[in-house]
C-alpha positions as CSV (number, residue, x, y, z in Angstrom):
1,M,5.4,-8.8,24.1
2,G,2.2,-10.7,23.0
3,R,2.1,-14.0,21.2
4,L,1.3,-12.5,17.9
5,D,4.2,-10.1,18.2
6,R,6.6,-13.0,18.9
7,I,5.3,-14.9,15.9
8,M,5.8,-11.9,13.6
9,L,9.3,-11.3,14.9
10,L,10.1,-15.0,14.3
11,I,8.8,-14.8,10.7
12,L,10.8,-11.7,10.1
13,A,13.9,-13.3,11.5
14,I,13.6,-16.3,9.3
15,A,13.2,-14.0,6.3
16,V,16.3,-12.0,7.0
17,S,18.4,-14.0,4.6
18,G,15.7,-13.9,1.9
19,C,12.9,-11.5,0.9
20,A,12.9,-9.2,3.9
21,S,16.7,-8.6,4.2
22,S,18.3,-5.2,3.8
23,V,18.0,-3.7,0.4
24,D,21.0,-2.6,-1.6
25,L,20.1,0.8,-2.8
26,E,21.6,2.8,-5.6
27,D,23.8,5.7,-4.4
28,D,21.2,8.3,-5.4
29,L,18.2,6.5,-3.9
30,H,18.6,8.3,-0.6
31,L,16.9,11.3,0.8
32,D,18.7,14.6,1.0
33,A,16.1,16.1,3.4
34,R,13.6,14.7,5.9
35,E,10.4,13.1,4.5
36,R,7.8,10.7,6.1
37,V,6.0,7.6,4.9
38,L,2.8,6.3,6.3
39,V,2.3,2.6,5.7
40,V,-1.2,1.2,5.6
41,H,-2.0,-2.5,6.0
42,G,-4.7,-4.5,4.2
43,L,-7.8,-6.5,5.1
44,F,-7.6,-8.9,8.1
45,R,-4.2,-7.5,8.9
46,T,-2.6,-5.2,11.5
47,H,0.2,-2.6,11.3
48,R,2.6,-5.5,12.0
49,A,2.0,-6.8,8.4
50,M,3.9,-3.8,7.0
51,W,7.1,-4.3,9.1
52,P,9.1,-5.7,6.1
53,L,9.0,-2.2,4.6
54,R,10.2,-0.4,7.6
55,A,14.0,-1.1,7.5
56,P,14.4,-0.5,3.7
57,L,12.5,2.8,4.0
58,E,14.5,3.9,7.0
59,D,17.7,3.0,5.2
60,A,16.7,5.3,2.4
61,G,16.2,8.1,4.9
62,F,12.5,8.1,5.4
63,E,10.7,8.4,8.8
64,V,8.2,5.5,8.8
65,L,4.8,5.9,10.4
66,E,2.2,3.2,11.0
67,Y,-1.5,3.5,10.5
68,R,-3.8,1.3,12.6
69,Y,-7.4,0.9,11.7
70,P,-10.2,-1.7,12.0
71,S,-10.1,-3.2,8.5
72,T,-13.1,-5.5,8.9
73,R,-15.5,-3.3,10.9
74,K,-16.3,-0.4,8.6
75,D,-17.0,0.1,5.0
76,V,-14.5,1.6,2.5
77,D,-16.0,5.1,2.6
78,V,-15.6,5.3,6.4
79,L,-12.2,3.8,6.4
80,A,-11.0,6.2,3.7
81,E,-12.4,9.2,5.6
82,G,-10.7,8.1,8.8
83,L,-7.4,7.9,6.9
84,R,-7.9,11.3,5.3
85,E,-8.5,12.9,8.7
86,H,-5.3,11.3,9.9
87,L,-3.3,12.5,7.0
88,H,-4.5,16.1,7.6
89,Q,-3.4,15.7,11.2
90,L,0.0,14.6,10.2
91,V,0.4,17.4,7.7
92,D,-0.7,20.0,10.3
93,E,1.7,18.6,12.9
94,Q,4.7,19.1,10.6
95,P,3.9,21.5,7.9
96,G,6.5,21.6,5.1
97,V,7.7,18.1,5.7
98,P,6.7,15.9,2.7
99,L,4.4,13.0,3.5
100,H,3.9,9.8,1.4
101,V,1.5,6.9,1.7
102,V,2.3,3.2,0.9
103,G,-0.8,1.0,1.1
104,H,-1.3,-2.8,0.6
105,S,-4.5,-4.3,-0.8
106,L,-7.4,-2.6,1.0
107,G,-4.9,-0.2,2.5
108,A,-4.0,0.8,-1.1
109,I,-7.6,1.5,-1.9
110,I,-8.2,3.8,1.0
111,S,-4.9,5.5,0.4
112,V,-6.1,6.6,-3.0
113,R,-9.6,7.6,-1.8
114,A,-8.1,9.4,1.2
115,T,-5.8,11.5,-1.1
116,T,-8.5,12.4,-3.6
117,P,-9.2,15.3,-3.5
118,E,-5.6,16.3,-3.1
119,I,-4.2,17.0,0.4
120,V,-1.5,19.6,0.2
121,G,1.6,18.2,1.8
122,V,0.9,14.6,0.7
123,K,3.4,14.0,-2.1
124,R,3.1,10.5,-3.5
125,V,1.1,7.2,-3.1
126,V,2.3,3.7,-3.8
127,Q,-0.4,1.0,-4.1
128,I,0.8,-2.6,-3.6
129,S,-1.6,-5.3,-4.9
130,P,-4.6,-3.0,-5.1
131,P,-8.0,-4.3,-6.1
132,N,-8.8,-1.1,-7.9
133,Q,-11.3,-3.0,-10.1
134,G,-12.4,-5.3,-7.4
135,S,-11.3,-8.8,-6.5
136,P,-12.8,-12.1,-7.7
137,V,-12.0,-13.7,-4.4
138,A,-14.0,-11.0,-2.6
139,R,-16.9,-11.8,-4.9
140,T,-16.6,-15.5,-4.0
141,F,-16.9,-14.8,-0.3
142,E,-19.1,-11.7,-0.2
143,R,-22.3,-13.7,0.6
144,V,-20.6,-15.8,3.3
145,L,-18.6,-13.0,5.0
146,G,-20.7,-9.9,4.1
147,D,-22.4,-9.7,7.5
148,W,-19.1,-9.9,9.4
149,V,-16.6,-8.2,7.1
150,A,-17.9,-4.7,6.3
151,P,-15.9,-3.8,3.2
152,I,-15.9,-7.2,1.4
153,K,-18.9,-6.4,-0.8
154,E,-17.3,-3.2,-2.0
155,L,-14.0,-5.1,-2.7
156,S,-15.9,-7.5,-5.0
157,D,-15.4,-7.2,-8.7
158,R,-19.1,-7.7,-9.2
159,G,-19.9,-4.0,-9.1
160,G,-16.8,-2.5,-10.7
161,G,-14.7,-2.4,-7.6
162,P,-14.3,-0.2,-4.4
163,L,-13.4,3.1,-6.1
164,P,-16.1,5.4,-7.2
165,E,-16.8,5.4,-11.0
166,N,-14.4,7.6,-13.0
167,T,-12.0,8.0,-10.0
168,L,-8.8,9.8,-11.0
169,P,-6.1,9.9,-8.3
170,A,-5.4,13.5,-7.3
171,T,-2.0,12.6,-5.9
172,A,0.9,11.0,-8.0
173,T,0.2,7.3,-7.7
174,G,2.3,4.3,-8.5
175,I,0.9,0.7,-8.7
176,I,2.8,-2.5,-8.0
177,A,1.0,-5.7,-9.1
178,A,2.1,-9.1,-8.0
179,A,2.7,-11.6,-10.8
180,S,1.4,-14.6,-8.9
181,D,-1.6,-12.8,-7.2
182,V,-4.7,-14.9,-7.4
183,M,-6.6,-12.6,-5.1
184,V,-6.0,-9.5,-7.2
185,P,-5.1,-10.4,-10.8
186,L,-3.2,-7.9,-12.9
187,D,-6.3,-6.5,-14.7
188,C,-7.9,-5.8,-11.3
189,T,-5.1,-3.4,-10.4
190,Y,-5.7,-1.0,-13.2
191,L,-6.5,2.6,-12.3
192,E,-7.1,5.3,-14.9
193,G,-4.8,8.3,-14.2
194,A,-2.2,6.4,-12.3
195,T,1.3,7.7,-12.8
196,D,3.0,4.4,-13.3
197,R,2.2,0.6,-13.0
198,I,4.6,-2.3,-12.9
199,I,4.3,-6.1,-12.3
200,L,6.8,-7.9,-10.1
201,P,7.3,-11.5,-8.9
202,G,5.4,-12.4,-5.8
203,T,2.1,-13.3,-4.3
204,H,-0.6,-11.0,-3.0
205,T,0.5,-11.1,0.7
206,F,4.3,-11.4,0.3
207,V,5.2,-9.3,-2.7
208,F,6.5,-6.4,-0.6
209,W,8.8,-8.8,1.3
210,R,10.9,-9.0,-1.8
211,K,14.0,-6.7,-2.3
212,R,13.0,-5.7,-5.8
213,T,9.6,-4.5,-4.6
214,Q,11.1,-2.6,-1.7
215,R,13.6,-0.9,-4.1
216,E,10.7,0.0,-6.5
217,V,8.7,1.5,-3.7
218,I,11.6,3.7,-2.7
219,H,12.3,4.6,-6.3
220,F,8.8,5.9,-6.8
221,L,8.7,7.8,-3.6
222,L,11.9,9.6,-4.5
223,R,11.5,10.1,-8.2
224,G,7.8,9.9,-8.9
225,R,8.2,6.9,-11.2
226,F,9.4,3.3,-11.0
227,S,12.8,2.3,-12.5
228,D,13.1,2.2,-16.3
229,D,13.8,-1.6,-16.3
230,A,10.8,-2.5,-14.2
231,P,8.4,-4.8,-16.2
232,R,5.2,-3.0,-17.2
233,P,2.0,-4.6,-18.3
């Protein structure tokens, strides 16, 4: 086990009594049949960043799959196409088994782009802290980091964001915005044609460590909408 793995495990262990602990699910928030969820990390992250979602999703009956990609080395188009090819492969490997995608930040962006046009077999997408309209922080750093971080200029809010103009998600898509997110403020998460959008307590990086967020992710994957009492913009 490498040093980074040990650090991540330590962080997760510390969080067991707080945000990342097991989620108490409603009796009907469990799968009756087998379904899969592919979790997609964000910029500067690795697959380990999505570990807090694994146990709650597995407790609800999902098989959790991890997607690994070089988030800083390629632009958004290339990253999205790579994810789309991977989704096709997963669907072909197990036809008839529903597949969902949960992405955070940049991972949320390429999740929508990869599933538009629709991929038959991919059922639902959850975007967590997605810079659909771009990020003011990316705009601040695009000149400094533009030569080293391939997607950062596309993630800037200067040109309207990383999604092509008039993008409408072809797959049912739920958006979770973080109330204390300075990297991707609420207005930047908006996506025309999204199925549902809520705003929950938390920061950009750690909102999905919270039990409430984890419950809402599961709720959307199972029911195609967030819970009725979830706060909406």
